[in-house]
C-alpha positions as CSV (number, residue, x, y, z in Angstrom):
1,M,-33.7,125.5,-14.5
2,T,-30.3,127.3,-14.9
3,T,-30.3,131.1,-14.6
4,T,-28.0,133.3,-16.5
5,A,-25.6,135.3,-14.3
6,R,-24.6,138.9,-15.1
7,L,-20.9,139.4,-16.0
8,A,-19.3,141.6,-13.3
9,L,-17.0,143.2,-15.9
10,P,-17.6,145.7,-18.7
11,P,-16.4,145.0,-22.2
12,E,-12.6,145.1,-22.5
13,Q,-11.0,148.3,-23.9
14,P,-7.4,147.3,-24.3
15,L,-4.5,149.7,-24.0
16,E,-1.0,148.8,-25.2
17,M,1.6,148.7,-22.4
18,P,5.1,147.9,-23.5
19,R,7.5,146.7,-20.9
20,Q,10.2,149.3,-20.2
21,P,14.0,148.7,-20.2
22,L,16.2,149.3,-17.2
23,H,18.2,151.9,-19.1
24,A,16.7,154.4,-21.5
25,K,17.1,158.0,-22.6
26,G,15.3,160.5,-20.4
27,Q,12.7,162.7,-22.0
28,A,12.4,166.5,-21.7
29,S,9.8,167.6,-19.1
30,R,6.3,168.2,-20.4
31,S,5.7,170.9,-17.8
32,K,6.0,174.5,-18.8
33,F,8.6,176.6,-17.0
34,R,7.1,178.8,-14.3
35,L,9.5,181.4,-12.9
36,W,7.9,181.9,-9.5
37,E,6.9,178.2,-8.8
38,D,10.1,176.7,-10.2
39,G,12.2,179.4,-8.5
40,K,10.7,178.5,-5.1
41,I,11.5,174.8,-5.6
42,L,15.1,175.6,-6.6
43,L,15.5,177.8,-3.6
44,A,14.1,175.1,-1.3
45,R,16.6,172.6,-2.7
46,L,19.5,175.0,-2.4
47,L,18.6,175.7,1.3
48,L,18.2,172.0,2.0
49,I,21.6,171.2,0.5
50,V,23.4,174.0,2.2
51,A,21.8,173.5,5.6
52,T,22.4,169.7,5.5
53,Y,26.0,170.2,4.5
54,Q,26.7,172.8,7.2
55,L,25.1,170.8,10.0
56,S,26.7,167.5,8.9
57,A,30.1,169.1,8.4
58,Y,30.0,170.6,11.9
59,G,28.9,167.3,13.5
60,I,31.5,165.2,11.7
61,H,34.3,167.8,12.6
62,E,33.3,167.7,16.2
63,M,33.4,163.9,16.3
64,H,36.8,164.0,14.8
65,E,38.0,166.5,17.4
66,V,36.5,164.3,20.2
67,M,39.0,161.5,19.0
68,T,42.0,163.8,18.7
69,G,45.4,162.5,17.8
70,E,46.2,159.8,15.2
71,L,43.1,157.7,14.7
72,T,43.2,153.9,14.9
73,P,41.5,151.8,12.2
74,V,38.6,151.1,14.6
75,Q,38.2,154.8,15.3
76,W,38.1,155.5,11.5
77,V,35.4,152.9,11.1
78,F,33.5,154.6,13.9
79,L,33.9,158.0,12.3
80,V,32.7,156.8,8.9
81,L,29.6,155.1,10.4
82,F,28.9,158.2,12.6
83,S,29.2,160.4,9.5
84,I,26.7,158.4,7.5
85,N,24.1,158.4,10.3
86,F,24.7,162.1,11.1
87,I,24.2,163.2,7.5
88,W,21.0,161.1,7.4
89,I,19.4,162.6,10.5
90,S,20.6,166.1,9.5
91,F,18.9,165.9,6.2
92,A,15.6,164.7,7.9
93,A,15.8,167.6,10.4
94,C,16.5,170.2,7.7
95,Q,13.6,168.9,5.7
96,A,11.3,169.1,8.7
97,V,12.2,172.8,9.2
98,L,11.2,173.4,5.5
99,G,7.9,171.5,6.2
100,F,7.2,173.5,9.4
101,L,7.7,176.8,7.5
102,L,5.2,175.7,4.8
103,L,2.7,174.7,7.5
104,V,3.0,178.1,9.1
105,K,2.4,179.7,5.7
106,Q,-0.7,177.6,5.2
107,D,-2.0,178.6,8.6
108,V,-1.5,182.3,7.7
109,F,-2.6,182.4,4.1
110,G,-4.7,179.2,3.8
111,V,-4.6,176.5,1.1
112,R,-5.5,176.5,-2.5
113,N,-9.2,176.8,-3.5
114,I,-11.3,173.7,-4.2
115,H,-13.3,174.0,-7.4
116,E,-16.9,173.0,-7.7
117,R,-17.2,171.8,-11.3
118,L,-17.2,168.1,-12.1
119,P,-14.2,166.6,-13.9
120,G,-14.5,166.0,-17.6
121,I,-12.6,162.8,-17.5
122,R,-13.6,159.2,-16.7
123,T,-11.8,157.8,-13.7
124,A,-11.5,154.1,-12.7
125,V,-11.0,153.6,-9.0
126,L,-8.9,150.4,-8.7
127,A,-9.0,148.4,-5.4
128,P,-6.5,145.6,-5.6
129,V,-7.1,142.8,-2.9
130,Y,-5.0,139.9,-1.9
131,N,-6.5,137.4,0.6
132,E,-8.2,140.2,2.5
133,D,-11.2,140.3,4.7
134,P,-14.0,141.0,2.2
135,A,-16.2,142.7,4.8
136,R,-13.7,145.4,5.4
137,V,-13.0,145.9,1.7
138,M,-16.8,145.9,0.9
139,A,-17.5,148.4,3.7
140,G,-15.0,150.9,2.3
141,L,-16.0,150.6,-1.3
142,K,-19.7,150.9,-0.5
143,A,-19.1,154.1,1.4
144,M,-16.8,155.7,-1.2
145,S,-19.0,154.7,-4.2
146,A,-22.1,156.0,-2.5
147,E,-20.5,159.4,-2.1
148,L,-19.3,159.5,-5.7
149,A,-22.6,158.4,-7.1
150,G,-24.3,161.4,-5.4
151,Q,-21.5,164.0,-6.0
152,A,-20.2,163.1,-9.5
153,P,-22.6,160.7,-11.3
154,G,-21.1,159.0,-14.3
155,C,-17.5,160.2,-13.6
156,F,-16.2,157.3,-11.6
157,T,-16.2,153.5,-11.9
158,F,-14.8,151.0,-9.3
159,F,-12.9,147.9,-10.1
160,I,-12.1,145.3,-7.5
161,L,-9.0,143.5,-8.7
162,S,-8.6,140.3,-6.9
163,D,-5.2,138.5,-6.7
164,T,-6.5,136.2,-3.9
165,T,-4.6,132.9,-3.9
166,N,-6.6,131.2,-1.1
167,P,-9.5,129.3,-2.6
168,S,-11.8,129.6,0.4
169,A,-11.0,133.3,0.7
170,W,-11.7,133.8,-3.0
171,L,-15.2,132.3,-2.7
172,R,-15.9,134.3,0.4
173,E,-15.0,137.6,-1.3
174,E,-17.1,136.7,-4.4
175,H,-20.0,135.9,-2.2
176,A,-19.6,139.4,-0.5
177,F,-18.9,141.4,-3.6
178,Q,-21.7,139.9,-5.7
179,K,-24.2,141.7,-3.4
180,L,-22.2,144.9,-3.5
181,I,-22.0,144.9,-7.3
182,D,-25.7,144.2,-7.7
183,E,-26.7,147.0,-5.3
184,A,-24.2,149.6,-6.7
185,S,-25.7,152.7,-8.3
186,P,-25.4,152.9,-12.1
187,D,-24.0,156.4,-11.5
188,C,-20.9,154.8,-9.9
189,P,-20.8,151.1,-10.9
190,I,-18.6,148.5,-9.3
191,H,-16.9,145.7,-11.2
192,Y,-14.9,142.6,-10.1
193,R,-12.1,140.6,-11.6
194,H,-10.1,137.7,-10.2
195,R,-6.7,136.8,-11.8
196,R,-5.9,133.1,-12.2
197,K,-2.1,133.8,-12.0
198,N,-1.1,136.6,-9.7
199,S,2.2,137.3,-11.6
200,E,4.2,140.4,-10.5
201,R,1.9,140.8,-7.6
202,K,0.2,144.2,-7.2
203,A,2.1,145.8,-10.1
204,G,1.0,142.9,-12.4
205,N,-2.5,143.3,-11.1
206,I,-2.7,146.9,-12.1
207,S,-1.0,146.4,-15.4
208,D,-3.3,143.6,-16.3
209,W,-6.2,146.0,-15.8
210,V,-4.5,148.7,-17.9
211,M,-4.0,146.3,-20.8
212,R,-7.6,145.0,-20.6
213,W,-9.7,148.1,-19.7
214,G,-7.3,151.0,-19.5
215,G,-8.4,152.3,-23.0
216,G,-11.8,153.4,-21.6
217,Y,-10.6,155.6,-18.8
218,E,-8.4,158.7,-18.8
219,A,-7.4,158.2,-15.2
220,M,-7.1,155.5,-12.6
221,L,-7.2,156.2,-8.9
222,V,-5.3,153.4,-7.0
223,L,-6.4,152.3,-3.6
224,D,-5.2,149.8,-1.0
225,A,-7.5,147.3,0.6
226,D,-7.7,149.5,3.7
227,S,-7.8,152.9,1.8
228,I,-10.6,155.4,2.5
229,M,-11.1,158.7,0.6
230,N,-14.1,161.0,0.6
231,G,-15.9,161.8,-2.6
232,A,-14.8,165.5,-2.7
233,T,-11.1,164.6,-2.5
234,M,-11.3,162.1,-5.3
235,I,-13.2,164.5,-7.5
236,E,-10.7,167.3,-6.8
237,M,-7.9,164.8,-7.7
238,A,-9.5,164.2,-11.0
239,R,-9.9,167.9,-11.6
240,R,-6.3,168.6,-10.9
241,L,-5.1,165.8,-13.2
242,E,-7.4,167.1,-16.0
243,A,-6.2,170.7,-15.5
244,D,-2.5,169.9,-15.9
245,P,-1.9,168.0,-19.2
246,A,1.7,167.3,-18.1
247,L,0.7,165.7,-14.8
248,G,1.2,162.0,-14.8
249,L,0.6,161.1,-11.2
250,L,-0.8,163.0,-8.2
251,Q,-0.1,161.6,-4.7
252,T,-2.0,162.5,-1.6
253,L,-0.9,162.2,2.1
254,P,-2.9,159.4,3.7
255,N,-3.8,159.9,7.4
256,I,-4.0,156.7,9.5
257,V,-7.4,156.1,11.1
258,L,-9.4,153.5,13.0
259,G,-6.4,152.4,15.1
260,T,-7.5,150.5,18.2
261,T,-4.4,148.7,19.5
262,L,-1.6,150.4,21.4
263,Y,0.8,150.2,18.4
264,A,-1.8,151.2,15.8
265,R,-2.8,154.3,17.9
266,L,0.9,155.2,18.4
267,Q,1.5,155.2,14.6
268,Q,-1.8,156.9,14.0
269,F,-0.9,159.8,16.3
270,A,2.7,160.1,14.9
271,N,1.4,160.0,11.4
272,R,-1.2,162.7,12.0
273,L,0.9,165.1,14.0
274,Y,4.4,164.6,12.5
275,G,3.4,163.5,9.0
276,P,2.4,167.0,7.7
277,V,5.7,168.4,8.8
278,F,7.7,165.8,6.9
279,A,5.2,165.8,4.0
280,N,5.4,169.5,3.4
281,G,9.2,169.3,3.7
282,L,9.2,166.8,0.9
283,T,6.8,168.9,-1.2
284,A,9.0,171.9,-0.8
285,W,11.9,170.4,-2.8
286,H,10.2,167.6,-4.8
287,G,8.3,170.0,-7.2
288,N,7.2,168.0,-10.2
289,G,9.6,165.2,-9.3
290,S,7.8,163.7,-6.4
291,N,7.2,160.0,-5.5
292,F,4.4,157.4,-5.5
293,W,3.5,155.4,-2.4
294,G,1.4,152.8,-4.2
295,H,-2.1,153.9,-3.1
296,N,-4.3,156.9,-2.5
297,A,-3.0,158.5,-5.8
298,I,-4.5,159.3,-9.2
299,I,-2.6,158.4,-12.4
300,R,-3.0,159.4,-16.0
301,T,-3.7,156.0,-17.6
302,A,-2.1,156.7,-21.0
303,A,1.0,158.0,-19.3
304,F,1.3,155.0,-17.1
305,A,0.7,152.6,-20.0
306,S,3.3,154.2,-22.2
307,A,6.0,154.6,-19.6
308,A,5.6,152.6,-16.4
309,H,5.4,148.9,-17.2
310,L,8.2,147.6,-14.9
311,P,11.3,145.9,-16.4
312,V,12.1,142.3,-15.3
313,L,15.6,142.4,-13.7
314,S,18.2,139.8,-14.6
315,G,19.1,137.3,-12.0
316,Q,17.2,135.6,-9.2
317,P,15.4,137.1,-6.2
318,P,16.0,138.9,-3.9
319,F,17.7,141.4,-6.3
320,G,16.6,139.9,-9.6
321,G,13.3,139.0,-11.2
322,H,10.1,141.0,-10.9
323,V,10.2,144.4,-9.1
324,I,8.7,143.9,-5.6
325,S,8.1,147.5,-4.5
326,H,6.7,148.9,-7.6
327,D,5.6,152.4,-6.6
328,F,9.0,154.3,-6.4
329,I,10.1,152.8,-9.7
330,E,6.8,153.6,-11.5
331,A,7.1,157.2,-10.4
332,A,10.8,157.2,-11.6
333,L,9.8,155.8,-15.0
334,L,7.0,158.4,-15.4
335,R,9.5,161.2,-14.7
336,R,12.0,159.6,-17.1
337,A,9.3,159.9,-19.8
338,G,8.8,163.6,-19.0
339,W,5.6,163.4,-17.0
340,S,5.2,165.3,-13.7
341,V,4.8,163.5,-10.4
342,R,3.3,165.7,-7.7
343,F,2.6,165.4,-4.0
344,D,-0.3,167.6,-2.9
345,T,-0.5,167.7,0.9
346,D,-3.6,169.9,1.0
347,L,-5.9,167.0,0.0
348,E,-6.5,166.0,3.6
349,A,-9.5,163.6,3.4
350,S,-7.3,160.6,2.4
351,Y,-7.0,157.8,4.9
352,E,-5.5,154.3,5.4
353,E,-5.1,151.9,8.4
354,S,-2.1,150.8,10.2
355,P,-0.8,147.3,11.0
356,P,-2.1,146.4,14.5
357,S,1.1,145.4,16.3
358,M,4.9,145.5,16.1
359,S,5.1,141.9,14.8
360,D,2.7,142.8,11.9
361,V,4.9,145.8,11.1
362,L,8.0,143.6,11.0
363,V,6.2,141.2,8.6
364,R,5.4,144.1,6.3
365,D,8.8,145.6,6.7
366,R,10.5,142.4,5.6
367,R,8.8,142.7,2.2
368,W,9.4,146.4,2.0
369,C,13.0,146.1,3.0
370,Q,13.6,143.6,0.2
371,G,11.8,145.8,-2.3
372,N,13.8,148.9,-1.4
373,L,17.1,147.1,-1.4
374,Q,16.2,145.7,-4.8
375,H,15.9,149.3,-6.0
376,S,19.7,149.6,-5.9
377,R,19.5,148.1,-9.4
378,F,17.8,151.3,-10.5
379,L,20.0,153.8,-8.6
380,F,22.3,154.3,-11.5
381,A,19.9,153.4,-14.3
382,R,20.3,155.6,-17.4
383,G,17.7,158.4,-17.9
384,L,16.3,158.8,-14.4
385,A,15.9,162.3,-12.9
386,M,18.1,163.2,-9.9
387,T,15.0,163.5,-7.6
388,S,14.1,159.9,-8.6
389,R,17.5,158.7,-7.6
390,L,17.2,160.5,-4.3
391,H,13.8,158.9,-3.7
392,I,15.4,155.5,-4.4
393,L,18.4,156.2,-2.1
394,S,16.1,157.4,0.7
395,G,14.1,154.2,0.4
396,I,17.3,152.1,0.6
397,M,18.5,154.2,3.6
398,A,15.2,153.7,5.4
399,Y,16.4,150.2,6.1
400,A,20.1,150.3,5.6
401,S,20.4,153.1,8.2
402,A,19.2,150.6,10.9
403,L,22.2,148.4,10.1
404,F,24.5,151.5,10.2
405,W,23.2,152.5,13.6
406,F,23.7,148.9,14.9
407,M,27.2,148.8,13.6
408,L,27.9,152.2,15.1
409,L,26.8,151.0,18.5
410,V,28.8,147.8,18.3
411,V,32.0,149.7,17.2
412,G,31.4,152.3,19.9
413,M,31.2,149.5,22.5
414,V,34.4,147.9,21.2
415,L,36.2,151.3,21.5
416,A,35.0,151.8,25.0
417,I,35.9,148.3,26.2
418,Q,39.2,148.5,24.4
419,A,40.1,151.7,26.2
420,S,39.5,150.0,29.6
421,F,42.0,147.3,28.7
422,T,44.6,149.6,27.1
423,P,47.3,150.9,29.6
424,T,48.2,154.5,29.2
425,N,51.6,155.0,27.6
426,Y,52.8,158.6,28.0
427,F,56.1,158.1,26.2
428,P,55.4,155.9,23.1
429,E,58.6,157.3,21.6
430,R,61.9,158.6,23.0
431,S,61.1,162.1,24.0
432,L,61.6,164.6,26.8
433,F,57.9,165.5,26.7
434,P,54.9,163.1,27.4
435,T,52.1,162.4,24.8
436,W,49.0,163.1,26.8
437,P,46.0,160.9,25.8
438,V,43.2,163.3,24.9
439,F,39.5,162.5,24.8
440,D,37.5,165.7,24.9
441,S,34.6,164.5,27.1
442,E,33.0,167.9,27.3
443,R,32.9,168.1,23.5
444,A,31.6,164.6,23.3
445,I,28.7,165.4,25.6
446,T,27.9,168.6,23.6
447,L,27.9,166.5,20.4
448,F,25.6,163.9,22.0
449,V,23.1,166.6,23.0
450,L,23.3,168.1,19.5
451,S,22.5,164.7,18.0
452,M,19.5,164.2,20.2
453,E,18.3,167.7,19.4
454,I,18.5,166.9,15.7
455,V,16.7,163.6,16.1
456,L,13.9,165.3,18.1
457,V,13.6,168.6,16.2
458,P,10.9,167.2,13.8
459,K,8.7,166.2,16.8
460,F,9.3,169.5,18.5
461,L,8.4,171.4,15.3
462,A,5.2,169.3,14.9
463,W,4.3,170.0,18.5
464,C,4.8,173.7,17.8
465,S,2.6,173.5,14.7
466,G,-0.1,172.0,16.9
467,I,0.3,174.5,19.7
468,F,0.4,177.6,17.4
469,S,-2.8,176.6,15.5
470,F,-6.0,176.9,17.6
471,R,-7.9,174.5,15.3
472,R,-5.2,172.0,15.1
473,C,-4.4,172.1,18.8
474,F,-7.9,171.3,19.9
475,G,-8.2,168.6,17.3
476,Y,-5.7,166.8,19.6
477,G,-7.6,167.7,22.8
478,G,-5.9,171.0,23.7
479,P,-2.3,172.0,24.6
480,I,-2.1,169.8,27.7
481,L,-3.3,166.6,26.1
482,L,-1.2,167.4,22.9
483,T,1.9,167.8,25.0
484,L,1.3,164.7,27.1
485,S,0.6,162.7,23.9
486,V,3.9,163.8,22.3
487,L,5.8,162.8,25.5
488,V,4.1,159.4,25.6
489,E,4.7,158.8,21.9
490,T,8.3,159.8,22.2
491,L,8.9,157.5,25.2
492,L,7.2,154.5,23.7
493,S,8.9,155.0,20.3
494,A,12.2,155.2,22.1
495,L,11.5,151.8,23.6
496,F,10.4,150.3,20.3
497,A,13.2,151.8,18.3
498,P,16.1,149.5,19.3
499,V,13.9,146.4,18.6
500,M,13.0,147.8,15.1
501,M,16.7,148.7,14.5
502,L,17.9,145.1,15.3
503,A,15.0,143.5,13.4
504,Q,15.6,145.7,10.3
505,S,19.4,145.0,10.5
506,Q,18.6,141.3,10.4
507,M,16.3,141.8,7.4
508,V,19.1,143.6,5.5
509,R,21.6,140.8,6.4
510,E,19.2,138.1,5.2
511,I,18.5,139.9,1.9
512,L,22.2,140.6,1.2
513,T,22.8,136.9,1.7
514,G,20.1,135.9,-0.8
515,S,17.0,135.2,1.2
516,D,13.6,136.0,-0.5
517,S,10.7,137.3,1.6
518,G,7.8,135.9,-0.4
519,W,4.5,137.8,-0.1
520,K,2.5,137.2,3.0
521,P,-1.0,138.8,3.4
522,Q,-1.2,141.5,6.1
523,R,-3.4,141.3,9.2
524,R,-5.6,144.4,9.5
525,N,-7.5,144.2,12.8
526,D,-6.3,141.7,15.4
527,G,-2.7,142.2,16.3
528,S,-2.6,140.1,19.5
529,I,-0.1,137.4,20.0
530,S,0.6,135.3,23.1
531,L,3.4,136.2,25.4
532,G,5.0,132.8,24.6
533,A,5.0,133.6,20.9
534,A,6.4,137.1,21.6
535,I,9.3,135.5,23.7
536,K,10.0,133.1,20.9
537,M,10.0,135.8,18.3
538,H,12.3,138.2,20.2
539,R,14.5,135.7,22.2
540,W,17.6,136.9,20.3
541,H,16.8,140.5,20.8
542,M,16.4,139.9,24.6
543,T,19.6,137.9,24.7
544,L,21.6,140.6,22.9
545,G,20.2,143.3,25.2
546,L,21.0,141.4,28.3
547,A,24.5,140.5,27.0
548,A,25.2,144.1,26.1
549,A,24.0,145.4,29.4
550,G,26.0,142.8,31.3
551,I,29.2,143.4,29.4
552,T,29.0,147.2,29.7
553,W,28.2,147.1,33.4
554,Y,31.2,144.8,34.0
555,Y,33.7,146.8,32.0
556,N,32.4,150.4,32.0
557,H,29.6,151.7,34.2
558,G,29.4,154.9,32.3
559,L,28.9,153.1,29.0
560,F,26.2,151.0,30.7
561,Y,24.1,154.1,31.5
562,W,24.7,155.6,28.1
563,L,23.5,152.4,26.3
564,L,20.6,151.9,28.7
565,P,18.0,153.5,26.4
566,V,19.0,150.9,23.8
567,T,19.5,147.8,26.0
568,S,16.3,148.4,27.9
569,G,14.2,148.3,24.7
570,L,15.9,145.1,23.7
571,M,15.5,143.4,27.1
572,L,11.8,144.3,27.1
573,S,11.3,143.5,23.4
574,A,9.0,140.4,24.0
575,F,6.9,142.4,26.5
576,L,6.7,145.4,24.1
577,S,5.7,143.2,21.2
578,W,3.1,141.5,23.3
579,I,1.5,144.7,24.6
580,S,1.7,146.4,21.2
581,G,-1.3,144.5,19.8
582,K,-3.5,144.9,22.9
583,V,-6.8,146.7,22.3
584,W,-7.5,147.4,25.9
585,L,-4.3,149.5,26.2
586,G,-5.4,151.5,23.2
587,K,-8.8,152.0,24.8
588,F,-7.2,153.0,28.1
589,L,-5.2,155.7,26.5
590,R,-8.1,156.9,24.4
591,F,-10.3,157.2,27.5
592,F,-7.9,159.8,28.9
593,G,-7.5,161.5,25.5
594,I,-3.9,160.4,25.0
595,L,-2.7,159.8,21.5
596,S,-6.0,161.1,20.1
597,T,-6.2,162.6,16.6
598,P,-8.7,165.0,15.0
599,E,-10.3,162.2,13.0
600,E,-10.7,160.2,16.2
601,R,-12.4,163.0,18.1
602,H,-14.6,164.1,15.1
603,Q,-14.9,161.1,12.8
604,P,-15.2,162.1,9.1
605,A,-18.5,161.1,7.5
606,V,-16.9,158.7,5.0
607,V,-14.9,156.9,7.8
608,A,-18.1,156.7,10.0
609,A,-19.9,155.2,7.0
610,V,-17.1,152.5,6.6
611,V,-17.4,151.6,10.3
612,A,-21.2,151.4,10.1
613,N,-21.1,149.3,6.9
614,E,-18.6,146.8,8.3
615,A,-20.7,146.5,11.5
616,A,-23.8,145.8,9.5
617,M,-22.3,143.1,7.3
618,H,-22.9,139.5,8.2
619,E,-21.0,136.6,6.6
620,D,-23.7,134.0,5.6
621,I,-21.6,131.8,3.4
622,G,-21.3,129.2,6.2
623,K,-18.4,127.0,7.2
624,S,-17.9,125.5,3.8
625,P,-17.4,128.0,0.9
626,L,-17.3,125.2,-1.6
627,G,-20.5,123.8,-0.2
628,A,-22.2,127.2,-0.8
629,L,-20.8,127.3,-4.4
630,L,-22.1,123.8,-5.2
631,T,-25.5,124.1,-3.6
632,D,-26.4,127.7,-4.4
633,E,-27.2,127.8,-8.2
634,N,-27.3,131.6,-8.4
635,F,-23.9,131.9,-6.7
636,R,-22.5,129.1,-8.8
637,N,-23.7,130.7,-12.1
638,W,-22.3,134.1,-11.0
639,H,-18.9,132.6,-10.2
640,N,-18.7,130.7,-13.5
641,A,-19.6,133.9,-15.4
642,Q,-16.6,135.7,-13.9
643,I,-13.9,133.2,-15.0
644,T,-11.6,134.9,-17.5
645,K,-8.5,133.7,-19.2
646,P,-5.2,135.4,-18.2
647,L,-3.6,137.7,-20.8
648,D,-0.9,135.1,-21.2
649,A,-3.4,132.3,-21.7
650,N,-1.1,130.6,-24.2
651,S,1.3,129.8,-21.4
652,L,-1.3,127.5,-19.7
653,S,-0.6,123.9,-20.3
654,S,-3.3,121.9,-22.1
655,F,-2.8,119.2,-19.5
656,E,-3.3,120.4,-15.9
657,P,-2.5,117.6,-13.4
658,E,-4.1,119.6,-10.5
659,L,-7.4,119.7,-12.4
660,K,-7.3,116.0,-13.1
661,L,-6.6,115.3,-9.4
662,A,-9.5,117.6,-8.4
663,Q,-11.8,115.7,-10.8
664,Y,-10.7,112.4,-9.4
665,K,-11.4,113.5,-5.8
666,A,-14.7,115.1,-6.7
667,E,-16.0,111.9,-8.3
668,R,-15.2,110.0,-5.1
669,S,-16.4,112.4,-2.4
670,D,-19.9,112.3,-1.0
671,S,-20.1,115.8,0.4
672,P,-18.7,119.3,-0.3
673,E,-17.1,119.4,3.1
674,K,-15.2,116.1,2.5
675,L,-14.1,117.3,-0.9
676,E,-12.9,120.6,0.5
677,S,-10.8,118.7,3.1
678,W,-9.3,116.5,0.4
679,L,-8.3,119.1,-2.1
680,A,-4.8,120.6,-2.0
681,P,-4.8,124.4,-2.6
682,A,-3.6,124.1,-6.2
683,E,-6.3,121.5,-6.9
684,Y,-8.9,123.6,-5.2
685,M,-7.9,126.6,-7.4
686,A,-8.0,124.5,-10.5
687,L,-11.5,123.3,-9.7
688,L,-12.7,126.9,-9.1
689,H,-11.4,127.9,-12.5
690,S,-13.2,125.1,-14.4
691,P,-17.0,125.9,-14.8
692,V,-17.4,122.5,-16.4
693,L,-16.0,120.6,-13.4
694,I,-17.9,122.9,-11.0
695,D,-21.2,122.1,-12.7
696,T,-20.4,118.4,-12.8
697,T,-19.4,118.3,-9.2
698,A,-22.6,120.2,-8.2
699,R,-24.8,117.6,-10.0
700,L,-23.0,114.8,-8.2
701,T,-23.4,116.6,-4.9
702,L,-27.1,117.3,-5.4
703,A,-27.8,113.8,-6.7
């Protein structure tokens, strides 16, 4: 007897979401003018501009004086590249100083009060997933929904928005989420939807939800698959959005947690100690024109629907087509429509996880790099606020700066080697007086020291913020462990930096020559790779490092020692990549308290609940997900009940060759395992989207 499965979705409440053009007239800000608050933001911007200008002008002038006399074309190239890089690091350092001053203010005067009342708006918590481990996603959602059910009953609803393209992974996540949905409290229900066509990736996933169910929720709180937030923070975010009618988006600062490998713990420590300094610096001058990082943020649904449906860019990828990195542009479009975008750094119980190894970071960076470079199409779009343009430019520079640093090193090597081949000519023209070749080595050393100080000043200020605050200091294990951790992080980051520079330079080159990154799922836990795989991945990095070291040693021993911090990282790149994903190294450092964070020493309740939930979950679907679907009637009925037509259902062809091929193979297989091995991915997906064929195949299997 067939049982009726409960639909895992509420009735649709559509909301119109018109697609936005690239160019449009900017709207007046909806925020009321506040003399004190707006005055502080204006002052912070003025100080940042003046300080960056003064520091950059001094550094560029000094470099010009180092190369006195009439500059050659190669020297001019070197000066231009140096200027770009020096302005970039000067801006970051000045911003860090602003952030440090705000942290000191918070330590002295405290942060804003957290209210106790429940929000009066309905908030949907959106959890987009894409070929993820369902156990980890389920563990996080279970912990967060349990807190919200107890603290704010009836105010929040979770939606798992699956864009999973792997058929077996889809069945596994359904099998896991069915139990989660059935056990969820009615005070904080959980729903699940799988898209047949994952067009526009995560941005399309979110907009599909807005156009189907957005009309029933005043706010949507967007998560990533690895996001963790405690109930109090999510409730406070909803309160703040409700209290400010002009607020379109509120972004929190996610802290990295649960890092186990060497590289993950390195990023976790840097994020936790240095992150607040940079974040508060951003907040100081952003004001109501802040940015969106794609997750751990709450958005006014109506504002997003009316203003933030991304345009489709003319041309082909990587610069045309759908927008890859959606978050920066969605924030810019909200600002263009007059909505405020705010970054509140005092909401601390907001967490995420880090990629486990350097190789995983490079996979993610390849996608981010393409998305950020694609944003160049928006840099001069009509109607955008100046802060939005600066966010877009900073995103581009996050990767383009790697290429500029690499070019600077190459040109510097050329100049140094060229000097060793060029004979000194004291009388280039007829004259009674010689022309002395001048290279101010003392000034060059002073400028190098200044550059290193500027690069390291954010780390130093973050260390100061930890030392000066008793609570913060002992969150890292006390002054000795904090200092030792900063030194270890600085040393390891210096070794990893040249590899990242070269890899990101290669990414920029590939994108500029028309290569598309695609969209690969991200590994979350295991970051280990074999030493052989690491050598294969980094063989060109090692070759370049060895070549640069050999050339500089042969022609200029002084230059060899100056470049050793760069060449050593490149020569060791395979070894560094291999050890970056090792859990035992992470455990070794943790045993001695090195690179520890406050959340690691005293694990927050919601993070502990996620860990416990994941440990308690057991995958019982077996080796054949299709076999479980065909033989488990309840699971099959539940799966069939969740099949929905895409919004653009009219685009689907009435004849689907993949479905016909799947039917042909199903009629000739004698077991689910054999059928599963026969089906191509597209045929497997077509089968899973056809309840009729699923039921027919199940009867044949059970016959």
